[in-house]
GUTI-795294 format. One record per residue (C-alpha): residue number from 1; x, y, z; residue in three letters. Coordinates in steps of 0.001 Angstrom, whole numbers. Layout:
N
pos	c1	c2	c3	code
NUM	X	Y	Z	ALA
...
END
This chain:
307
pos	c1	c2	c3	code
1	3398	17177	-23556	MET
2	4292	17540	-27236	SER
3	6078	20791	-26507	GLY
4	8548	19060	-24205	SER
5	9143	15834	-26153	ASN
6	12765	16769	-26781	GLU
7	13437	16831	-23055	SER
8	11915	13417	-22386	LEU
9	14625	10775	-21853	PRO
10	14413	7376	-23533	GLU
11	15506	5666	-20325	VAL
12	15782	6559	-16658	PHE
13	18734	5527	-14526	ILE
14	17587	4325	-11108	LEU
15	20564	5081	-8876	LEU
16	19114	3039	-6027	GLY
17	21748	2308	-3398	PHE
18	24748	3049	-5620	SER
19	25967	5557	-3001	ASN
20	26058	2608	-556	HIS
21	27584	-56	-2815	ALA
22	28344	-2341	115	TRP
23	24598	-2595	786	LEU
24	23608	-3925	-2643	GLU
25	24571	-7609	-2273	LEU
26	23095	-8093	1239	PRO
27	19917	-6295	161	LEU
28	19678	-8442	-2969	PHE
29	19922	-11630	-881	LEU
30	17420	-10364	1700	ILE
31	14853	-9430	-956	LEU
32	15433	-12735	-2736	LEU
33	14345	-14429	511	PHE
34	11597	-11991	1546	ILE
35	9740	-11813	-1784	TYR
36	8773	-15543	-1955	PRO
37	7928	-15383	1750	LEU
38	5597	-12424	1134	ALA
39	3933	-14221	-1786	LEU
40	3512	-17428	215	LEU
41	2051	-15628	3239	GLY
42	-433	-13516	1297	ASN
43	-1540	-16306	-1038	ILE
44	-2026	-18656	1924	SER
45	-4370	-16256	3705	ILE
46	-6319	-15590	499	ILE
47	-6788	-19349	-9	LEU
48	-7837	-19818	3620	VAL
49	-10424	-17032	3349	CYS
50	-11793	-18495	111	ARG
51	-11856	-22183	1098	LEU
52	-13086	-21985	4702	ASP
53	-16824	-21215	4775	HIS
54	-16515	-19847	8329	LEU
55	-14437	-16994	6934	LEU
56	-16996	-15958	4308	HIS
57	-17772	-12661	6021	SER
58	-17232	-9001	5037	PRO
59	-14141	-8739	7241	MET
60	-12358	-11555	5421	TYR
61	-13653	-10408	2046	PHE
62	-11878	-7083	2576	PHE
63	-8879	-8898	4033	LEU
64	-8561	-11046	895	SER
65	-8614	-7908	-1246	ASN
66	-5945	-6331	966	LEU
67	-3629	-9328	596	PHE
68	-4211	-9418	-3166	LEU
69	-3192	-5757	-3282	LEU
70	-107	-6552	-1198	ASP
71	947	-9200	-3728	ILE
72	613	-6708	-6586	CYS
73	2233	-3917	-4580	TYR
74	5332	-5802	-3541	THR
75	5689	-7353	-7016	THR
76	5647	-3901	-8632	SER
77	8609	-2899	-6455	ILE
78	10723	-5949	-5674	VAL
79	11254	-7263	-9208	LEU
80	12612	-3901	-10374	GLN
81	14859	-3595	-7315	ILE
82	16205	-7148	-7740	LEU
83	16926	-6460	-11415	PHE
84	18843	-3284	-10595	ASN
85	20725	-4775	-7646	LEU
86	21758	-7827	-9671	GLY
87	22857	-5909	-12738	SER
88	25321	-3157	-13544	SER
89	22729	-1730	-15955	LYS
90	20417	128	-13594	LYS
91	18001	1502	-16181	THR
92	14299	1447	-16913	ILE
93	12719	2615	-20162	SER
94	10551	5727	-20196	TYR
95	7506	3585	-21057	ILE
96	8393	1100	-18311	GLY
97	8756	3937	-15824	CYS
98	5372	5368	-16841	ALA
99	3656	1968	-16484	ILE
100	5260	1443	-13075	GLN
101	4206	4953	-12040	LEU
102	528	4320	-12899	TYR
103	465	834	-11399	PHE
104	2391	1688	-8222	PHE
105	194	4669	-7351	HIS
106	-3052	2919	-8270	PHE
107	-2260	39	-5910	ILE
108	-1033	2379	-3169	GLY
109	-4116	4617	-3294	ALA
110	-6387	1565	-3339	THR
111	-4736	197	-213	GLU
112	-5075	3552	1581	CYS
113	-8830	3660	956	LEU
114	-9357	-51	1585	LEU
115	-7793	187	5047	LEU
116	-10288	2955	5869	ALA
117	-13180	818	4585	VAL
118	-11968	-2059	6771	MET
119	-12069	195	9838	SER
120	-15657	1117	8931	LEU
121	-16479	-2593	8718	ASP
122	-15029	-3161	12195	ARG
123	-17042	-207	13536	TYR
124	-20311	-1658	12241	VAL
125	-19438	-5176	13481	ALA
126	-18657	-4057	17037	ILE
127	-20863	-1001	17534	CYS
128	-23934	-2239	15618	LYS
129	-23670	-6052	15806	PRO
130	-27402	-6768	15411	LEU
131	-27526	-4869	12111	ARG
132	-24100	-5942	10847	TYR
133	-25227	-8498	8254	THR
134	-27906	-6102	7025	LEU
135	-25608	-3088	6667	ILE
136	-22506	-4909	5401	MET
137	-24216	-7265	2965	ASN
138	-22404	-8679	-55	HIS
139	-23729	-6047	-2459	GLN
140	-22550	-3212	-195	ILE
141	-19101	-4813	113	CYS
142	-18800	-5105	-3674	ILE
143	-19970	-1494	-4048	LEU
144	-17435	-201	-1519	LEU
145	-14549	-2039	-3199	VAL
146	-15700	-768	-6617	SER
147	-15759	2834	-5361	ILE
148	-12282	2389	-3884	VAL
149	-10920	984	-7158	LEU
150	-12541	3674	-9314	LEU
151	-11353	6526	-7062	SER
152	-7814	5152	-7021	SER
153	-7786	4710	-10794	LEU
154	-8872	8326	-11329	ILE
155	-6158	9535	-8934	TYR
156	-3391	7411	-10475	ALA
157	-4211	8309	-14073	VAL
158	-4606	12048	-13433	SER
159	-1672	12574	-11059	GLU
160	799	10355	-12940	ALA
161	-156	11904	-16274	THR
162	399	15438	-14930	LEU
163	3777	14363	-13547	THR
164	4863	12786	-16832	LEU
165	4078	16053	-18636	GLN
166	6789	17867	-16681	LEU
167	9884	18613	-18787	PRO
168	12971	16698	-17654	MET
169	15458	18901	-19546	CYS
170	17744	15929	-20127	GLY
171	17712	14794	-16491	HIS
172	17335	11022	-16509	ASN
173	18885	10037	-13170	GLU
174	16398	9173	-10427	LEU
175	17891	8738	-6980	ASP
176	15407	6026	-6153	HIS
177	14710	2299	-6531	VAL
178	11424	2736	-8444	VAL
179	9612	5418	-10432	CYS
180	7593	7439	-7941	GLU
181	5786	10769	-8358	ILE
182	7631	12879	-5702	PRO
183	11036	11857	-7088	VAL
184	10058	12635	-10687	LEU
185	8733	16039	-9617	ILE
186	11968	16719	-7749	LYS
187	14234	16120	-10807	VAL
188	11944	17901	-13295	ALA
189	12760	21436	-14407	CYS
190	10518	24450	-14842	GLY
191	7664	25506	-12591	ASP
192	6652	22561	-10415	LYS
193	4614	24428	-7820	SER
194	1236	23404	-9307	SER
195	2303	19731	-9340	ASN
196	3487	19895	-5738	GLU
197	294	21627	-4649	LEU
198	-1880	19170	-6590	GLY
199	-65	16198	-5071	LEU
200	-483	17603	-1558	SER
201	-4197	18292	-2060	VAL
202	-4894	14860	-3524	VAL
203	-2910	13135	-776	CYS
204	-5059	14844	1854	VAL
205	-8028	12935	396	PHE
206	-6132	9639	110	PHE
207	-4097	9773	3312	LEU
208	-5242	12365	5853	ALA
209	-9020	11918	5491	ILE
210	-8939	8071	5457	PRO
211	-6613	8103	8473	LEU
212	-9001	10474	10263	ALA
213	-11849	8045	9459	LEU
214	-9812	5163	10894	VAL
215	-9045	7071	14096	ILE
216	-12694	8148	14520	THR
217	-13946	4591	13935	SER
218	-11579	3188	16521	TYR
219	-12498	5842	19049	ALA
220	-16105	4553	18894	TYR
221	-14892	947	18811	ILE
222	-12743	1476	21917	GLY
223	-15722	2859	23805	TRP
224	-17926	-51	22673	ALA
225	-15305	-2668	23607	VAL
226	-14986	-1245	27104	MET
227	-18731	-1750	27561	ASN
228	-18652	-5436	26561	ILE
229	-19398	-7474	29675	GLN
230	-17671	-10704	28589	SER
231	-13881	-10721	28930	SER
232	-13721	-13270	26090	GLU
233	-15758	-10941	23878	GLY
234	-13486	-8004	24689	ARG
235	-10416	-10112	23948	LYS
236	-11756	-11254	20559	LYS
237	-12811	-7739	19542	ALA
238	-9476	-6305	20633	PHE
239	-7593	-9051	18752	GLY
240	-9197	-8365	15362	THR
241	-9032	-4586	15775	CYS
242	-5439	-4450	17028	SER
243	-4246	-6423	13986	SER
244	-5877	-3924	11665	HIS
245	-4532	-945	13621	LEU
246	-970	-2279	13437	ILE
247	-1275	-2699	9650	VAL
248	-2774	807	9315	VAL
249	98	2535	11087	PHE
250	2745	414	9349	LEU
251	1349	1567	6000	PHE
252	158	5120	6676	TYR
253	3198	6249	8676	GLY
254	5819	5965	5890	PRO
255	3302	7031	3215	ALA
256	2442	10250	5085	ILE
257	6132	11045	5604	SER
258	6615	10777	1828	MET
259	3514	12410	391	TYR
260	2351	15058	2838	LEU
261	5454	17173	2470	GLN
262	6812	19073	-567	PRO
263	9002	16866	-2814	PRO
264	11724	19517	-2669	SER
265	12117	18915	1086	SER
266	12559	15132	785	ILE
267	16049	13966	1761	THR
268	18153	11869	-599	ARG
269	17717	8386	867	ASP
270	14241	8824	2372	GLN
271	12231	7713	-712	PRO
272	14267	4502	-1056	LYS
273	13827	3353	2529	TYR
274	10181	4390	2640	MET
275	9434	2498	-597	ALA
276	11127	-595	812	LEU
277	9147	-282	4022	PHE
278	5594	198	2721	TYR
279	6207	-1803	-459	GLY
280	8157	-4774	928	VAL
281	8240	-4932	4728	VAL
282	4547	-4177	5343	THR
283	3154	-6658	2754	PRO
284	5456	-9337	4185	THR
285	4402	-8706	7796	LEU
286	656	-8328	7178	ASN
287	-185	-12065	6904	PRO
288	1774	-12834	10065	PHE
289	162	-9957	11975	ILE
290	-3339	-11176	11118	TYR
291	-2488	-14866	11618	THR
292	-757	-14516	14978	LEU
293	-3485	-12307	16471	ARG
294	-6572	-13917	14935	ASN
295	-7821	-17217	16339	LYS
296	-10240	-17852	13457	ASP
297	-7529	-17482	10820	VAL
298	-5119	-19709	12765	LYS
299	-7745	-22445	13085	GLU
300	-8724	-22182	9419	ALA
301	-5073	-22297	8343	LEU
302	-4480	-25353	10540	GLY
303	-7529	-27096	9041	ASN
304	-6328	-26324	5510	LEU
305	-2843	-27704	6218	LEU
306	-4288	-30865	7762	ARG
307	-6495	-31411	4698	ARG
END
């Protein structure tokens, strides 16, 4: 990194939606409304899961962690976007960009793995109900979350550090709304093939393999649900699983379109809209998806509001 210090810019210019100037004010107003809504929704579900003893189960433990991640994830994106949209000075310092890069990718990788762990929890609950409390005890849940956090931290530190070592050769304009690895690789100069290959390989472990685990889990779950005799039991199992599946595809779809292709092939506006989708839209919708399709959460939320 010392050999390329001269090419490292002091600040980055986040172009954002400057090529669509008419979009900046409406987007600013929309995000100014959506961000508090996302915070309120996620914090409400976390409080419900913590305060209602009926929701002290592994499923809601993982759900609370997911919503906490969503709060951090959307905060790491929205505040920067609001600052840039509301100001003519659309810059971020090199240090600020590096911090955002580490934080953004740590939270994103954690959410990818956590969604896979949640599908494993649903598999055990539905396919092995008599052994559920034994297999998914509190210590195992803590261990799984710890492994997810540690793996994500290793990924974020290693991949972001390798990206920041790329020489920028005076290029300090990022056609994006936040600092993100594929965009930094795209504007860097020199040989970037090892960075692109490394990013693709790592993303197979954080996107493709977890998604394959989710699909496999739900294949077994679907077979088990079809064998449930009670229609009420099938409805409840389908309700909790369908909520999780919707969240999985809302998050994994845009992430795969961004990270499982070479950065050089990414179109100009794709990173911006994808970042808005999996960093703003998905965290805002998640609480409503789980609330509207989960009877236990709706009852617990109603009890909390009445108290």
